[in-house]
C-alpha positions as CSV (number, residue, x, y, z in Angstrom):
1,M,18.4,9.4,0.6
2,K,14.7,10.1,0.7
3,T,12.2,7.2,0.7
4,N,8.8,7.9,-0.9
5,Y,6.0,7.9,1.6
6,M,3.5,6.7,-1.0
7,I,3.6,3.7,-3.3
8,G,2.1,3.9,-6.8
9,V,0.5,1.6,-9.3
10,E,3.9,0.8,-11.0
11,E,5.4,-0.5,-7.8
12,V,2.3,-2.4,-6.8
13,S,2.1,-4.0,-10.2
14,E,5.7,-5.0,-10.0
15,E,5.6,-6.3,-6.4
16,L,2.5,-8.5,-7.0
17,G,3.3,-9.5,-10.6
18,V,0.0,-8.3,-11.9
19,S,-1.3,-5.9,-14.5
20,K,-1.6,-2.2,-13.9
21,G,-5.4,-2.5,-14.1
22,H,-5.4,-5.1,-11.3
23,A,-2.9,-3.0,-9.3
24,Y,-5.3,-0.1,-9.5
25,K,-8.1,-2.3,-8.1
26,V,-5.9,-3.4,-5.2
27,I,-5.0,0.2,-4.4
28,R,-8.7,1.2,-4.6
29,E,-9.6,-1.5,-2.1
30,L,-6.9,-0.4,0.3
31,N,-7.8,3.2,-0.1
32,D,-11.5,2.3,0.7
33,E,-10.3,0.6,3.9
34,L,-8.4,3.7,4.9
35,S,-11.2,6.0,4.0
36,R,-13.7,4.0,6.2
37,K,-11.2,4.4,9.1
38,G,-11.3,8.2,8.6
39,F,-8.0,8.7,6.8
40,I,-7.5,11.0,3.8
41,V,-6.5,9.0,0.7
42,V,-4.9,9.9,-2.6
43,A,-6.3,8.2,-5.7
44,G,-3.8,5.8,-7.4
45,K,-1.4,5.7,-4.4
46,I,-1.2,4.0,-1.0
47,P,0.9,4.8,2.0
48,R,4.0,2.6,2.0
49,A,3.6,1.7,5.7
50,Y,0.0,0.6,5.2
51,W,1.1,-1.5,2.1
52,E,3.8,-3.2,4.0
53,T,1.5,-3.9,7.0
54,K,-1.2,-5.4,4.7
55,F,1.0,-7.5,2.5
56,Y,4.0,-8.3,4.6
57,G,2.7,-8.2,8.1
58,Y,5.2,-5.6,9.2
59,N,4.5,-3.6,12.4
60,S,6.4,-1.1,14.5
61,E,7.5,-3.8,17.0
62,P,10.5,-6.0,16.0
63,V,9.7,-9.7,16.2
64,A,11.8,-11.7,18.6
65,M,13.5,-14.8,17.1
């Protein structure tokens, strides 16, 4: 099973419970952050790993319980 690398406006809207217009605004802000860091961005989409880091605090290291 293939997992999509990018997350789009539909999924952002659903995850946050906001309108598509607001989801586009969130994606634009995240893409601006990535662009300032020197990454190439795709309009209307955000890398899933970056999304999960920003909204859920995930990182590559498992957290010890």
